[in-house]
C-alpha angles and dihedrals in degrees: 000000000000125000093263093057091046090051091051091049091051090051091051090049092050092049091049091052091050095049101040116359095179092054092047091052091048091051092046092052091060134231121333130204114252122243091244091054092048090050090051091050092049092050091048092050091047091050092047094050091045091052092043092052092048092063089114088071089054136338089234090066090054093049092047090050090051091050091049091052091048090050092049092048092048092049091050092051091049092054100043119117114268108234129181114259099249096139129042121261088242091059090049089052092050091048092050093049093043091242092297094139097035112127106226097168116106112264119243116222116215115241133186116234107194095176 
């Protein structure tokens, strides 16, 4: 985009903030999953786990539960918001796990002692 287009976009953004700030913030935050979609995901996960845990009644139930969980996970990944890659995937992982698996100990560099 050239500078003229960027200037026009900034003017549109400023007007949107003046007219309806809540709407402008909601648009800037990106798309959200609907409540109905989240309910469907929760029901799919519950059905998948139930089938997976009932594998003792038959191995087919366990396999079907696994396939349901894979389908739900795939569908969730297909509908997630596309965000620009401004931070590394490792940082996203640490943020999602609240730093639980972050290694904070000082790293030890290997050295060769030839004495």
